[in-house]
TORTI-47950 format. One record per atom (N, C-alpha, C): residue number from 1; x, y, z. Coordinates in steps of 0.2 Angstrom, whole numbers, plus 5000, padded with zeros to 4 digits. Layout:
// TORTI-47950
{NUM, {X, Y, Z}}
...
***
This chain:
// TORTI-47950
{1, {5004, 4994, 5000}}
{1, {5000, 5000, 5000}}
{1, {5004, 5006, 5000}}
{2, {5002, 5011, 4996}}
{2, {5005, 5018, 4997}}
{2, {5003, 5022, 5003}}
{3, {5006, 5027, 5005}}
{3, {5003, 5031, 5010}}
{3, {4996, 5034, 5009}}
{4, {4995, 5036, 5003}}
{4, {4988, 5038, 5001}}
{4, {4983, 5032, 5002}}
{5, {4985, 5026, 5000}}
{5, {4980, 5021, 5000}}
{5, {4979, 5019, 5008}}
{6, {4984, 5019, 5012}}
{6, {4983, 5018, 5019}}
{6, {4978, 5023, 5022}}
{7, {4979, 5030, 5020}}
{7, {4975, 5035, 5022}}
{7, {4968, 5034, 5021}}
{8, {4967, 5032, 5015}}
{8, {4960, 5031, 5012}}
{8, {4957, 5025, 5016}}
{9, {4960, 5020, 5018}}
{9, {4958, 5014, 5022}}
{9, {4956, 5017, 5029}}
{10, {4961, 5021, 5032}}
{10, {4960, 5023, 5038}}
{10, {4954, 5028, 5039}}
{11, {4953, 5032, 5034}}
{11, {4947, 5037, 5033}}
{11, {4940, 5033, 5033}}
{12, {4941, 5027, 5029}}
{12, {4935, 5023, 5028}}
{12, {4933, 5020, 5035}}
{13, {4938, 5017, 5039}}
{13, {4937, 5014, 5045}}
{13, {4935, 5019, 5050}}
{14, {4937, 5025, 5050}}
{14, {4935, 5031, 5054}}
{14, {4928, 5033, 5053}}
{15, {4926, 5032, 5047}}
{15, {4919, 5034, 5045}}
{15, {4915, 5029, 5048}}
{16, {4917, 5022, 5048}}
{16, {4913, 5017, 5051}}
{16, {4912, 5018, 5058}}
{17, {4917, 5020, 5062}}
{17, {4917, 5022, 5069}}
{17, {4912, 5028, 5070}}
{18, {4912, 5033, 5066}}
{18, {4908, 5039, 5067}}
{18, {4901, 5037, 5065}}
{19, {4899, 5033, 5061}}
{19, {4892, 5031, 5059}}
{19, {4890, 5027, 5065}}
{20, {4894, 5023, 5068}}
{20, {4892, 5019, 5074}}
{20, {4890, 5023, 5080}}
{21, {4895, 5028, 5081}}
{21, {4895, 5032, 5087}}
{21, {4890, 5038, 5086}}
{22, {4892, 5042, 5081}}
{22, {4888, 5049, 5080}}
{22, {4881, 5048, 5078}}
{23, {4880, 5043, 5073}}
{23, {4873, 5043, 5070}}
{23, {4869, 5038, 5073}}
{24, {4872, 5032, 5076}}
{24, {4868, 5027, 5079}}
{24, {4867, 5028, 5086}}
{25, {4873, 5028, 5090}}
{25, {4873, 5028, 5097}}
{25, {4870, 5035, 5099}}
{26, {4873, 5040, 5096}}
{26, {4871, 5047, 5099}}
{26, {4865, 5050, 5094}}
{27, {4863, 5046, 5090}}
{27, {4857, 5049, 5085}}
{27, {4851, 5044, 5086}}
{28, {4851, 5038, 5083}}
{28, {4846, 5034, 5083}}
{28, {4844, 5032, 5090}}
{29, {4849, 5030, 5094}}
{29, {4848, 5028, 5101}}
{29, {4849, 5033, 5106}}
{30, {4851, 5039, 5104}}
{30, {4852, 5045, 5108}}
{30, {4856, 5043, 5115}}
{31, {4862, 5041, 5115}}
{31, {4866, 5039, 5120}}
{31, {4867, 5044, 5125}}
{32, {4866, 5051, 5124}}
{32, {4867, 5056, 5128}}
{32, {4862, 5057, 5133}}
{33, {4856, 5054, 5132}}
{33, {4851, 5054, 5137}}
{33, {4850, 5047, 5140}}
{34, {4852, 5046, 5146}}
{34, {4852, 5039, 5149}}
{34, {4845, 5036, 5149}}
{35, {4839, 5040, 5150}}
{35, {4833, 5037, 5150}}
{35, {4831, 5035, 5143}}
{36, {4832, 5039, 5138}}
{36, {4830, 5037, 5131}}
{36, {4835, 5031, 5129}}
{37, {4841, 5031, 5131}}
{37, {4845, 5025, 5129}}
{37, {4843, 5019, 5132}}
{38, {4841, 5019, 5138}}
{38, {4838, 5013, 5141}}
{38, {4832, 5010, 5138}}
{39, {4827, 5015, 5136}}
{39, {4821, 5013, 5133}}
{39, {4822, 5010, 5126}}
{40, {4827, 5014, 5122}}
{40, {4829, 5011, 5116}}
{40, {4832, 5004, 5116}}
{41, {4836, 5003, 5121}}
{41, {4839, 4996, 5121}}
{41, {4835, 4991, 5123}}
{42, {4829, 4993, 5126}}
{42, {4824, 4988, 5129}}
{42, {4820, 4985, 5123}}
{43, {4820, 4988, 5117}}
{43, {4816, 4986, 5112}}
{43, {4821, 4981, 5107}}
{44, {4817, 4977, 5103}}
{44, {4821, 4973, 5099}}
{44, {4825, 4977, 5093}}
{45, {4821, 4982, 5091}}
{45, {4824, 4986, 5086}}
{45, {4830, 4990, 5088}}
{46, {4830, 4992, 5094}}
{46, {4835, 4996, 5098}}
{46, {4841, 4991, 5098}}
{47, {4840, 4985, 5100}}
{47, {4846, 4980, 5101}}
{47, {4849, 4979, 5094}}
{48, {4845, 4979, 5089}}
{48, {4848, 4978, 5082}}
{48, {4852, 4984, 5080}}
{49, {4850, 4990, 5081}}
{49, {4854, 4996, 5080}}
{49, {4860, 4996, 5084}}
{50, {4860, 4994, 5090}}
{50, {4866, 4994, 5095}}
{50, {4871, 4988, 5092}}
{51, {4868, 4983, 5090}}
{51, {4873, 4978, 5087}}
{51, {4876, 4980, 5081}}
{52, {4873, 4984, 5077}}
{52, {4876, 4987, 5071}}
{52, {4881, 4992, 5073}}
{53, {4879, 4996, 5078}}
{53, {4884, 5001, 5080}}
{53, {4890, 4998, 5083}}
{54, {4890, 4993, 5087}}
{54, {4896, 4989, 5089}}
{54, {4900, 4986, 5084}}
{55, {4897, 4983, 5079}}
{55, {4901, 4981, 5073}}
{55, {4905, 4986, 5070}}
{56, {4902, 4992, 5068}}
{56, {4905, 4998, 5065}}
{56, {4910, 5001, 5070}}
{57, {4909, 5001, 5076}}
{57, {4914, 5003, 5081}}
{57, {4920, 4999, 5081}}
{58, {4919, 4992, 5081}}
{58, {4925, 4988, 5081}}
{58, {4929, 4989, 5075}}
{59, {4926, 4990, 5069}}
{59, {4930, 4991, 5063}}
{59, {4933, 4998, 5064}}
{60, {4930, 5003, 5067}}
{60, {4933, 5009, 5068}}
{60, {4939, 5010, 5072}}
{61, {4940, 5005, 5077}}
{61, {4946, 5005, 5081}}
{61, {4952, 5004, 5077}}
{62, {4952, 5001, 5071}}
{62, {4958, 5000, 5067}}
{62, {4960, 5006, 5064}}
{63, {4956, 5011, 5064}}
{63, {4959, 5017, 5060}}
{63, {4964, 5021, 5064}}
{64, {4964, 5021, 5070}}
{64, {4969, 5026, 5074}}
{64, {4976, 5023, 5073}}
{65, {4978, 5017, 5074}}
{65, {4985, 5015, 5073}}
{65, {4987, 5017, 5066}}
{66, {4983, 5016, 5061}}
{66, {4985, 5018, 5054}}
{66, {4987, 5026, 5054}}
{67, {4982, 5030, 5057}}
{67, {4983, 5037, 5057}}
{67, {4989, 5039, 5061}}
{68, {4990, 5035, 5067}}
{68, {4996, 5037, 5071}}
{68, {5003, 5035, 5067}}
{69, {5003, 5030, 5063}}
{69, {5009, 5028, 5059}}
{69, {5010, 5033, 5054}}
{70, {5004, 5035, 5051}}
{70, {5005, 5040, 5045}}
{70, {5007, 5047, 5048}}
{71, {5005, 5049, 5054}}
{71, {5008, 5055, 5057}}
{71, {5015, 5055, 5058}}
{72, {5018, 5049, 5061}}
{72, {5025, 5048, 5062}}
{72, {5028, 5048, 5055}}
{73, {5026, 5045, 5050}}
{73, {5029, 5045, 5043}}
{73, {5029, 5052, 5040}}
{74, {5023, 5056, 5041}}
{74, {5023, 5062, 5039}}
{74, {5028, 5067, 5042}}
{75, {5029, 5066, 5048}}
{75, {5035, 5070, 5052}}
{75, {5042, 5068, 5049}}
{76, {5043, 5062, 5047}}
{76, {5049, 5060, 5045}}
{76, {5050, 5063, 5038}}
{77, {5045, 5063, 5033}}
{77, {5046, 5064, 5026}}
{77, {5044, 5072, 5025}}
{78, {5041, 5075, 5029}}
{78, {5039, 5082, 5027}}
{78, {5045, 5087, 5026}}
{79, {5045, 5091, 5022}}
{79, {5050, 5096, 5021}}
{79, {5050, 5102, 5026}}
{80, {5045, 5103, 5030}}
{80, {5045, 5108, 5035}}
{80, {5040, 5105, 5040}}
{81, {5044, 5103, 5046}}
{81, {5040, 5100, 5051}}
{81, {5036, 5105, 5055}}
{82, {5039, 5111, 5056}}
{82, {5035, 5116, 5059}}
{82, {5028, 5118, 5056}}
{83, {5029, 5118, 5049}}
{83, {5023, 5120, 5045}}
{83, {5018, 5114, 5046}}
{84, {5020, 5108, 5046}}
{84, {5016, 5102, 5047}}
{84, {5012, 5102, 5054}}
{85, {5016, 5104, 5059}}
{85, {5013, 5105, 5065}}
{85, {5007, 5111, 5065}}
{86, {5009, 5116, 5062}}
{86, {5004, 5122, 5062}}
{86, {4998, 5120, 5058}}
{87, {4998, 5116, 5052}}
{87, {4993, 5113, 5049}}
{87, {4988, 5109, 5053}}
{88, {4992, 5105, 5057}}
{88, {4988, 5100, 5061}}
{88, {4984, 5104, 5067}}
{89, {4988, 5109, 5070}}
{89, {4985, 5113, 5075}}
{89, {4979, 5117, 5072}}
{90, {4979, 5120, 5066}}
{90, {4973, 5123, 5063}}
{90, {4968, 5118, 5062}}
{91, {4969, 5112, 5060}}
{91, {4964, 5107, 5059}}
{91, {4961, 5106, 5066}}
{92, {4965, 5105, 5071}}
{92, {4962, 5104, 5078}}
{92, {4957, 5109, 5080}}
{93, {4959, 5115, 5079}}
{93, {4955, 5121, 5081}}
{93, {4948, 5121, 5077}}
{94, {4949, 5120, 5071}}
{94, {4943, 5120, 5066}}
{94, {4939, 5115, 5068}}
{95, {4941, 5109, 5070}}
{95, {4937, 5103, 5071}}
{95, {4934, 5103, 5077}}
{96, {4936, 5107, 5082}}
{96, {4933, 5106, 5089}}
{96, {4926, 5107, 5089}}
{97, {4923, 5112, 5086}}
{97, {4916, 5113, 5086}}
{97, {4912, 5108, 5083}}
{98, {4914, 5106, 5077}}
{98, {4911, 5100, 5074}}
{98, {4911, 5094, 5078}}
{99, {4917, 5093, 5081}}
{99, {4918, 5087, 5086}}
{99, {4913, 5087, 5092}}
{100, {4913, 5093, 5095}}
{100, {4908, 5093, 5101}}
{100, {4901, 5093, 5099}}
{101, {4899, 5096, 5093}}
{101, {4892, 5095, 5090}}
{101, {4890, 5088, 5089}}
{102, {4895, 5084, 5086}}
{102, {4894, 5077, 5084}}
{102, {4894, 5072, 5090}}
{103, {4898, 5074, 5095}}
{103, {4899, 5069, 5100}}
{103, {4895, 5071, 5106}}
{104, {4894, 5077, 5107}}
{104, {4891, 5080, 5114}}
{104, {4884, 5084, 5112}}
{105, {4883, 5086, 5106}}
{105, {4877, 5090, 5104}}
{105, {4878, 5096, 5107}}
{106, {4884, 5099, 5109}}
{106, {4884, 5106, 5111}}
{106, {4890, 5109, 5107}}
{107, {4890, 5116, 5107}}
{107, {4894, 5120, 5103}}
{107, {4902, 5119, 5105}}
{108, {4902, 5119, 5112}}
{108, {4909, 5118, 5114}}
{108, {4909, 5114, 5121}}
{109, {4913, 5109, 5122}}
{109, {4913, 5105, 5128}}
{109, {4921, 5105, 5130}}
{110, {4923, 5109, 5135}}
{110, {4930, 5108, 5136}}
{110, {4933, 5102, 5140}}
{111, {4928, 5097, 5141}}
{111, {4930, 5091, 5145}}
{111, {4933, 5086, 5141}}
{112, {4933, 5087, 5134}}
{112, {4936, 5082, 5130}}
{112, {4937, 5085, 5123}}
{113, {4943, 5084, 5120}}
{113, {4945, 5087, 5114}}
{113, {4946, 5082, 5108}}
{114, {4946, 5085, 5102}}
{114, {4946, 5080, 5096}}
{114, {4954, 5077, 5095}}
{115, {4954, 5072, 5091}}
{115, {4960, 5068, 5091}}
{115, {4966, 5072, 5088}}
{116, {4964, 5078, 5084}}
{116, {4970, 5082, 5081}}
{116, {4974, 5085, 5086}}
{117, {4971, 5086, 5092}}
{117, {4976, 5089, 5097}}
{117, {4981, 5084, 5100}}
{118, {4979, 5078, 5100}}
{118, {4983, 5072, 5101}}
{118, {4989, 5072, 5096}}
{119, {4987, 5073, 5090}}
{119, {4992, 5073, 5084}}
{119, {4997, 5079, 5085}}
{120, {4994, 5085, 5087}}
{120, {4999, 5091, 5088}}
{120, {5004, 5089, 5094}}
{121, {5001, 5087, 5099}}
{121, {5006, 5086, 5105}}
{121, {5011, 5080, 5103}}
{122, {5009, 5075, 5099}}
{122, {5014, 5070, 5097}}
{122, {5019, 5073, 5093}}
{123, {5017, 5077, 5088}}
{123, {5022, 5080, 5083}}
{123, {5026, 5085, 5087}}
{124, {5024, 5089, 5092}}
{124, {5028, 5093, 5096}}
{124, {5034, 5088, 5100}}
{125, {5031, 5083, 5102}}
{125, {5036, 5078, 5106}}
{125, {5041, 5075, 5101}}
{126, {5039, 5074, 5095}}
{126, {5044, 5071, 5090}}
{126, {5049, 5077, 5088}}
{127, {5047, 5083, 5088}}
{127, {5051, 5088, 5086}}
{127, {5057, 5089, 5091}}
{128, {5055, 5088, 5098}}
{128, {5060, 5088, 5103}}
{128, {5064, 5082, 5104}}
{129, {5061, 5076, 5102}}
{129, {5064, 5070, 5102}}
{129, {5070, 5070, 5097}}
{130, {5068, 5073, 5091}}
{130, {5073, 5073, 5086}}
{130, {5079, 5078, 5088}}
{131, {5077, 5083, 5091}}
{131, {5083, 5088, 5093}}
{131, {5087, 5084, 5099}}
{132, {5084, 5080, 5102}}
{132, {5088, 5076, 5108}}
{132, {5091, 5070, 5105}}
{133, {5091, 5069, 5099}}
{133, {5094, 5062, 5096}}
{133, {5101, 5060, 5098}}
{134, {5105, 5065, 5100}}
{134, {5111, 5064, 5103}}
{134, {5112, 5062, 5110}}
{135, {5106, 5063, 5114}}
{135, {5106, 5062, 5121}}
{135, {5104, 5055, 5122}}
{136, {5105, 5052, 5128}}
{136, {5103, 5046, 5130}}
{136, {5096, 5044, 5129}}
{137, {5094, 5038, 5128}}
{137, {5087, 5036, 5127}}
{137, {5083, 5038, 5132}}
{138, {5084, 5038, 5139}}
{138, {5080, 5040, 5144}}
{138, {5077, 5047, 5143}}
{139, {5081, 5052, 5140}}
{139, {5079, 5059, 5139}}
{139, {5074, 5059, 5134}}
{140, {5074, 5055, 5128}}
{140, {5069, 5054, 5123}}
{140, {5063, 5051, 5126}}
{141, {5063, 5046, 5130}}
{141, {5058, 5043, 5133}}
{141, {5054, 5048, 5138}}
{142, {5058, 5052, 5141}}
{142, {5055, 5057, 5146}}
{142, {5051, 5062, 5142}}
{143, {5053, 5064, 5136}}
{143, {5050, 5069, 5132}}
{143, {5043, 5066, 5130}}
{144, {5043, 5059, 5128}}
{144, {5037, 5055, 5126}}
{144, {5032, 5055, 5132}}
{145, {5035, 5054, 5138}}
{145, {5031, 5054, 5144}}
{145, {5027, 5061, 5145}}
{146, {5031, 5066, 5144}}
{146, {5029, 5073, 5145}}
{146, {5023, 5074, 5140}}
{147, {5024, 5072, 5134}}
{147, {5019, 5073, 5129}}
{147, {5013, 5069, 5131}}
{148, {5013, 5063, 5133}}
{148, {5008, 5059, 5135}}
{148, {5004, 5062, 5141}}
{149, {5008, 5065, 5146}}
{149, {5005, 5068, 5152}}
{149, {5001, 5074, 5149}}
{150, {5004, 5078, 5145}}
{150, {5000, 5084, 5142}}
{150, {4993, 5082, 5139}}
{151, {4994, 5077, 5135}}
{151, {4987, 5074, 5132}}
{151, {4982, 5072, 5137}}
{152, {4985, 5069, 5142}}
{152, {4980, 5067, 5148}}
{152, {4977, 5073, 5151}}
{153, {4981, 5078, 5152}}
{153, {4978, 5084, 5155}}
{153, {4973, 5088, 5151}}
{154, {4975, 5088, 5144}}
{154, {4971, 5091, 5139}}
{154, {4964, 5087, 5138}}
{155, {4965, 5080, 5139}}
{155, {4959, 5076, 5138}}
{155, {4957, 5076, 5131}}
{156, {4962, 5075, 5127}}
{156, {4961, 5074, 5120}}
{156, {4960, 5067, 5118}}
{157, {4956, 5066, 5113}}
{157, {4954, 5059, 5111}}
{157, {4960, 5054, 5110}}
{158, {4960, 5048, 5113}}
{158, {4965, 5043, 5113}}
{158, {4972, 5046, 5115}}
{159, {4972, 5051, 5119}}
{159, {4977, 5055, 5121}}
{159, {4984, 5052, 5123}}
{160, {4985, 5050, 5129}}
{160, {4992, 5047, 5131}}
{160, {4994, 5041, 5127}}
{161, {4989, 5036, 5125}}
{161, {4991, 5031, 5121}}
{161, {4993, 5033, 5114}}
{162, {4989, 5038, 5112}}
{162, {4991, 5040, 5105}}
{162, {4997, 5043, 5104}}
{163, {4999, 5047, 5109}}
{163, {5006, 5051, 5109}}
{163, {5011, 5046, 5110}}
{164, {5010, 5041, 5114}}
{164, {5015, 5035, 5115}}
{164, {5016, 5031, 5108}}
{165, {5011, 5030, 5105}}
{165, {5011, 5026, 5099}}
{165, {5015, 5029, 5093}}
{166, {5013, 5036, 5093}}
{166, {5016, 5040, 5087}}
{166, {5024, 5040, 5089}}
{167, {5025, 5042, 5095}}
{167, {5032, 5043, 5097}}
{167, {5036, 5036, 5095}}
{168, {5033, 5031, 5097}}
{168, {5037, 5024, 5096}}
{168, {5037, 5022, 5089}}
{169, {5032, 5024, 5085}}
{169, {5033, 5023, 5078}}
{169, {5039, 5027, 5075}}
{170, {5040, 5033, 5077}}
{170, {5045, 5037, 5075}}
{170, {5052, 5034, 5078}}
{171, {5052, 5033, 5084}}
{171, {5059, 5031, 5087}}
{171, {5061, 5024, 5085}}
{172, {5057, 5020, 5082}}
{172, {5058, 5013, 5080}}
{172, {5058, 5013, 5072}}
{173, {5059, 5018, 5069}}
{173, {5058, 5019, 5062}}
{173, {5063, 5015, 5058}}
{174, {5069, 5014, 5061}}
{174, {5075, 5010, 5058}}
{174, {5075, 5003, 5059}}
{175, {5070, 5000, 5063}}
{175, {5069, 4993, 5065}}
{175, {5062, 4991, 5063}}
{176, {5061, 4989, 5057}}
{176, {5054, 4988, 5055}}
{176, {5050, 4983, 5059}}
{177, {5054, 4977, 5061}}
{177, {5051, 4972, 5065}}
{177, {5049, 4974, 5072}}
{178, {5053, 4978, 5075}}
{178, {5052, 4980, 5082}}
{178, {5046, 4986, 5081}}
{179, {5046, 4990, 5076}}
{179, {5041, 4995, 5075}}
{179, {5034, 4991, 5075}}
{180, {5034, 4986, 5071}}
{180, {5027, 4983, 5069}}
{180, {5025, 4979, 5076}}
{181, {5029, 4976, 5079}}
{181, {5027, 4972, 5085}}
{181, {5025, 4977, 5091}}
{182, {5030, 4982, 5092}}
{182, {5028, 4986, 5097}}
{182, {5021, 4990, 5096}}
{183, {5020, 4992, 5090}}
{183, {5014, 4996, 5088}}
{183, {5008, 4991, 5089}}
{184, {5009, 4985, 5087}}
{184, {5003, 4980, 5088}}
{184, {5002, 4979, 5095}}
{185, {5007, 4979, 5100}}
{185, {5006, 4978, 5107}}
{185, {5003, 4984, 5110}}
{186, {5005, 4990, 5108}}
{186, {5002, 4996, 5111}}
{186, {4995, 4997, 5109}}
{187, {4993, 4995, 5102}}
{187, {4987, 4996, 5100}}
{187, {4982, 4990, 5103}}
{188, {4985, 4984, 5104}}
{188, {4981, 4979, 5107}}
{188, {4979, 4982, 5114}}
{189, {4983, 4985, 5118}}
{189, {4982, 4987, 5125}}
{189, {4977, 4993, 5124}}
{190, {4977, 4997, 5119}}
{190, {4972, 5002, 5119}}
{190, {4965, 5000, 5117}}
{191, {4965, 4994, 5114}}
{191, {4958, 4992, 5112}}
{191, {4956, 4985, 5116}}
{192, {4958, 4985, 5122}}
{192, {4956, 4979, 5126}}
{192, {4949, 4978, 5126}}
{193, {4945, 4983, 5127}}
{193, {4938, 4983, 5127}}
{193, {4935, 4980, 5120}}
{194, {4939, 4980, 5115}}
{194, {4936, 4978, 5108}}
{194, {4940, 4972, 5106}}
{195, {4942, 4968, 5111}}
{195, {4946, 4962, 5110}}
{195, {4952, 4963, 5106}}
{196, {4956, 4969, 5107}}
{196, {4962, 4970, 5105}}
{196, {4962, 4971, 5097}}
{197, {4957, 4973, 5094}}
{197, {4956, 4973, 5087}}
{197, {4961, 4978, 5083}}
{198, {4963, 4983, 5087}}
{198, {4967, 4988, 5084}}
{198, {4973, 4985, 5082}}
{199, {4976, 4980, 5085}}
{199, {4982, 4977, 5083}}
{199, {4982, 4974, 5076}}
{200, {4976, 4973, 5073}}
{200, {4976, 4970, 5066}}
{200, {4978, 4976, 5061}}
{201, {4977, 4982, 5063}}
{201, {4980, 4987, 5059}}
{201, {4987, 4986, 5056}}
{202, {4991, 4983, 5060}}
{202, {4998, 4982, 5058}}
{202, {4999, 4977, 5053}}
{203, {4994, 4973, 5052}}
{203, {4994, 4968, 5046}}
{203, {4994, 4973, 5039}}
{204, {4990, 4978, 5039}}
{204, {4989, 4982, 5034}}
{204, {4996, 4987, 5033}}
{205, {4998, 4989, 5039}}
{205, {5004, 4993, 5039}}
{205, {5010, 4989, 5037}}
{206, {5010, 4983, 5038}}
{206, {5016, 4979, 5036}}
{206, {5017, 4979, 5028}}
{207, {5012, 4980, 5025}}
{207, {5012, 4981, 5017}}
{207, {5013, 4988, 5015}}
{208, {5014, 4993, 5019}}
{208, {5016, 4999, 5017}}
{208, {5022, 4999, 5013}}
{209, {5022, 5002, 5007}}
{209, {5028, 5002, 5003}}
{209, {5033, 5008, 5003}}
{210, {5031, 5013, 5008}}
{210, {5036, 5018, 5009}}
{210, {5035, 5024, 5004}}
{211, {5030, 5024, 5000}}
{211, {5029, 5029, 4995}}
{211, {5022, 5033, 4996}}
{212, {5022, 5039, 4995}}
{212, {5016, 5043, 4996}}
{212, {5010, 5041, 4992}}
{213, {5012, 5040, 4985}}
{213, {5006, 5038, 4980}}
{213, {5006, 5044, 4976}}
{214, {5003, 5042, 4970}}
{214, {5003, 5047, 4964}}
{214, {4997, 5052, 4965}}
{215, {4992, 5050, 4968}}
{215, {4986, 5054, 4969}}
{215, {4987, 5059, 4974}}
{216, {4986, 5066, 4973}}
{216, {4987, 5071, 4978}}
{216, {4982, 5071, 4984}}
{217, {4984, 5070, 4990}}
{217, {4979, 5069, 4995}}
{217, {4982, 5073, 5002}}
{218, {4986, 5078, 5000}}
{218, {4990, 5081, 5006}}
{218, {4985, 5084, 5011}}
{219, {4979, 5087, 5008}}
{219, {4975, 5091, 5013}}
{219, {4968, 5087, 5014}}
{220, {4968, 5081, 5011}}
{220, {4961, 5077, 5012}}
{220, {4959, 5076, 5019}}
{221, {4963, 5074, 5023}}
{221, {4961, 5073, 5030}}
{221, {4959, 5079, 5034}}
{222, {4963, 5085, 5032}}
{222, {4961, 5091, 5036}}
{222, {4954, 5093, 5034}}
{223, {4951, 5092, 5028}}
{223, {4945, 5093, 5026}}
{223, {4940, 5088, 5028}}
{224, {4941, 5082, 5027}}
{224, {4937, 5076, 5028}}
{224, {4935, 5076, 5036}}
{225, {4940, 5077, 5040}}
{225, {4939, 5076, 5047}}
{225, {4933, 5080, 5050}}
{226, {4934, 5087, 5049}}
{226, {4928, 5091, 5052}}
{226, {4922, 5091, 5048}}
{227, {4923, 5090, 5041}}
{227, {4917, 5090, 5037}}
{227, {4912, 5084, 5038}}
{228, {4915, 5078, 5039}}
{228, {4910, 5072, 5040}}
{228, {4907, 5073, 5047}}
{229, {4910, 5076, 5052}}
{229, {4907, 5077, 5058}}
{229, {4901, 5082, 5058}}
{230, {4902, 5087, 5054}}
{230, {4897, 5092, 5053}}
{230, {4891, 5089, 5050}}
{231, {4892, 5085, 5045}}
{231, {4887, 5082, 5041}}
{231, {4883, 5077, 5045}}
{232, {4886, 5073, 5049}}
{232, {4883, 5069, 5054}}
{232, {4879, 5072, 5059}}
{233, {4881, 5078, 5062}}
{233, {4877, 5081, 5066}}
{233, {4871, 5084, 5063}}
{234, {4872, 5087, 5057}}
{234, {4866, 5090, 5054}}
{234, {4861, 5084, 5052}}
{235, {4863, 5078, 5050}}
{235, {4858, 5073, 5049}}
{235, {4854, 5071, 5056}}
{236, {4858, 5071, 5061}}
{236, {4855, 5069, 5068}}
{236, {4850, 5075, 5070}}
{237, {4852, 5081, 5069}}
{237, {4849, 5087, 5071}}
{237, {4842, 5087, 5067}}
{238, {4842, 5087, 5060}}
{238, {4836, 5088, 5056}}
{238, {4832, 5082, 5057}}
{239, {4835, 5076, 5058}}
{239, {4830, 5070, 5059}}
{239, {4826, 5070, 5065}}
{240, {4829, 5074, 5070}}
{240, {4825, 5074, 5077}}
{240, {4822, 5080, 5078}}
{241, {4821, 5084, 5073}}
{241, {4817, 5091, 5074}}
{241, {4809, 5089, 5074}}
***
């Protein structure tokens, strides 16, 4: 697979997760209202919807390790790392309102932030890890730990585990086998509640050919991520008017 092909696969899997969570659980079943949720699950139709949501969310768990791997790859291959971080930071801020609308049904919820903030923190950690490449390994591990702690404090989606996974993908870039095994183990730990299904992402990553691909997709994710959440919120909003 080229990088673009992996990105498309990851976007499709993320779309599955979003349908399961944003459209079904927080839309059809309205998981934000405990009373409505209980009533919906008490019906046969509600159970069918819930089963479908679970299947979609199981598939969706495999998207994040692919994105994490591609973020590390992007940092390695970009011609301007600071500009890369700025683009991701802009995407994080632009996506926050769509994220809160789609997941919480409010314009802004400071208690939980979208996954792009995790990517920004991880990229900042990679920047300092790269600058500390001549220092002993514990220094680089400390930078990774500080990044994970910041993601925890910010409460960004998949925060500490996400930062750790991205940093490890970068730090192990010269040992392909160690990179794949470590990534699979961390991903399995992150998805324990989903029978460690995230680890399967590294079967796909194993076939990454190291090339970006001929089709230009540099800005695709930055548009797709907030746009699909806004679209899903609009569907739920107008369907329940």
